[in-house]
One Martini backbone bead per residue (centre of mass of N, CA, C, O) as a GRO file, in nm:
protein
  105
    1MET     BB    1  -0.383   0.785   0.780
    2ARG     BB    2  -0.405   0.425   0.704
    3GLY     BB    3  -0.304   0.114   0.812
    4ILE     BB    4  -0.373  -0.197   0.660
    5PHE     BB    5  -0.391  -0.519   0.813
    6VAL     BB    6  -0.317  -0.836   0.634
    7SER     BB    7  -0.160  -1.122   0.621
    8GLY     BB    8   0.131  -0.958   0.666
    9GLY     BB    9   0.014  -0.703   0.535
   10SER     BB   10  -0.006  -0.368   0.372
   11VAL     BB   11  -0.203  -0.063   0.355
   12LEU     BB   12  -0.263   0.273   0.231
   13THR     BB   13  -0.516   0.496   0.357
   14THR     BB   14  -0.784   0.651   0.446
   15ASN     BB   15  -0.982   0.715   0.707
   16ALA     BB   16  -1.256   0.687   0.565
   17ILE     BB   17  -1.208   0.412   0.437
   18ALA     BB   18  -1.140   0.255   0.691
   19ARG     BB   19  -1.408   0.296   0.837
   20GLN     BB   20  -1.592   0.171   0.613
   21LEU     BB   21  -1.451  -0.101   0.594
   22PHE     BB   22  -1.501  -0.190   0.892
   23LEU     BB   23  -1.805  -0.174   0.884
   24TYR     BB   24  -1.850  -0.379   0.658
   25ALA     BB   25  -1.697  -0.617   0.786
   26SER     BB   26  -1.882  -0.631   1.036
   27LEU     BB   27  -2.151  -0.684   0.895
   28LEU     BB   28  -2.062  -0.944   0.758
   29ALA     BB   29  -1.975  -1.103   1.011
   30ASP     BB   30  -2.261  -1.106   1.146
   31GLN     BB   31  -2.351  -1.296   0.875
   32GLY     BB   32  -2.114  -1.483   0.764
   33ARG     BB   33  -1.969  -1.297   0.549
   34THR     BB   34  -1.825  -1.217   0.227
   35ASP     BB   35  -1.607  -0.981   0.041
   36THR     BB   36  -1.514  -0.775  -0.222
   37VAL     BB   37  -1.296  -0.486  -0.238
   38ASP     BB   38  -1.248  -0.152  -0.366
   39PHE     BB   39  -0.955   0.066  -0.319
   40PRO     BB   40  -0.757   0.323  -0.247
   41VAL     BB   41  -0.394   0.342  -0.253
   42ILE     BB   42  -0.057   0.351  -0.128
   43VAL     BB   43   0.233   0.293  -0.344
   44ASP     BB   44   0.522   0.430  -0.355
   45GLY     BB   45   0.354   0.721  -0.368
   46GLU     BB   46   0.116   0.582  -0.524
   47THR     BB   47  -0.186   0.555  -0.672
   48THR     BB   48  -0.399   0.273  -0.621
   49ASN     BB   49  -0.544  -0.049  -0.625
   50CYS     BB   50  -0.752  -0.244  -0.401
   51THR     BB   51  -0.813  -0.589  -0.331
   52LEU     BB   52  -1.041  -0.712  -0.072
   53LEU     BB   53  -1.106  -0.944   0.171
   54VAL     BB   54  -1.410  -0.941   0.365
   55GLY     BB   55  -1.514  -1.054   0.698
   56ALA     BB   56  -1.553  -1.349   0.793
   57HIS     BB   57  -1.264  -1.470   0.947
   58LEU     BB   58  -1.119  -1.174   0.903
   59ALA     BB   59  -0.839  -1.004   0.982
   60LEU     BB   60  -0.814  -0.665   1.094
   61ALA     BB   61  -0.593  -0.374   1.088
   62ALA     BB   62  -0.531  -0.041   1.230
   63VAL     BB   63  -0.317   0.246   1.167
   64THR     BB   64  -0.180   0.534   1.235
   65VAL     BB   65  -0.041   0.762   0.997
   66PRO     BB   66   0.157   0.986   0.925
   67ARG     BB   67   0.122   1.257   0.734
   68THR     BB   68   0.274   1.260   0.390
   69GLU     BB   69   0.019   1.288   0.234
   70ALA     BB   70  -0.255   1.327   0.108
   71GLY     BB   71  -0.590   1.306   0.242
   72THR     BB   72  -0.652   1.219  -0.053
   73LEU     BB   73  -0.785   1.005  -0.315
   74ALA     BB   74  -0.813   0.874  -0.600
   75GLY     BB   75  -1.143   0.736  -0.581
   76GLU     BB   76  -1.271   0.778  -0.298
   77ASP     BB   77  -1.567   0.857  -0.343
   78SER     BB   78  -1.655   0.594  -0.492
   79ALA     BB   79  -1.568   0.398  -0.268
   80LEU     BB   80  -1.749   0.512  -0.044
   81PHE     BB   81  -2.015   0.474  -0.189
   82GLU     BB   82  -1.993   0.164  -0.224
   83LEU     BB   83  -1.962   0.090   0.073
   84GLN     BB   84  -2.231   0.217   0.164
   85ARG     BB   85  -2.415   0.052  -0.019
   86ARG     BB   86  -2.334  -0.223   0.103
   87CYS     BB   87  -2.421  -0.164   0.389
   88ASP     BB   88  -2.719  -0.120   0.322
   89GLU     BB   89  -2.770  -0.405   0.209
   90VAL     BB   90  -2.702  -0.562   0.468
   91ARG     BB   91  -2.910  -0.428   0.650
   92LEU     BB   92  -3.158  -0.505   0.481
   93ALA     BB   93  -3.117  -0.811   0.492
   94ALA     BB   94  -3.131  -0.829   0.801
   95ALA     BB   95  -3.420  -0.714   0.830
   96ARG     BB   96  -3.563  -0.940   0.658
   97THR     BB   97  -3.462  -1.190   0.857
   98ARG     BB   98  -3.606  -1.080   1.084
   99PRO     BB   99  -3.819  -1.122   1.314
  100SER     BB  100  -4.110  -1.015   1.391
  101GLU     BB  101  -4.242  -0.806   1.618
  102SER     BB  102  -4.451  -0.819   1.870
  103LEU     BB  103  -4.720  -0.610   2.012
  104GLY     BB  104  -4.928  -0.815   2.087
  105PRO     BB  105  -5.272  -0.903   2.133
   0.00000   0.00000   0.00000
């Protein structure tokens, strides 16, 4: 499990979600963009949903938390799929805006 820290608060989520969340936030930051994402977290021992603003000029930190709960959360698969889809969209948009490289004369 990972504790995600932002603006003085924190949420607890799975390692997989934390990795994908940080990848997406990094891709957005590279393009100077932000977005809101939803993903499952544990609050007071219960699974609930978190909505978080990520991207440019927003600091995130993660720490490994000793596993005291199950390694997966309800809704994790759909959240991971959505984060991956958004990462793919950002990569595609970045590829479209890059100037094409010349292969020479």
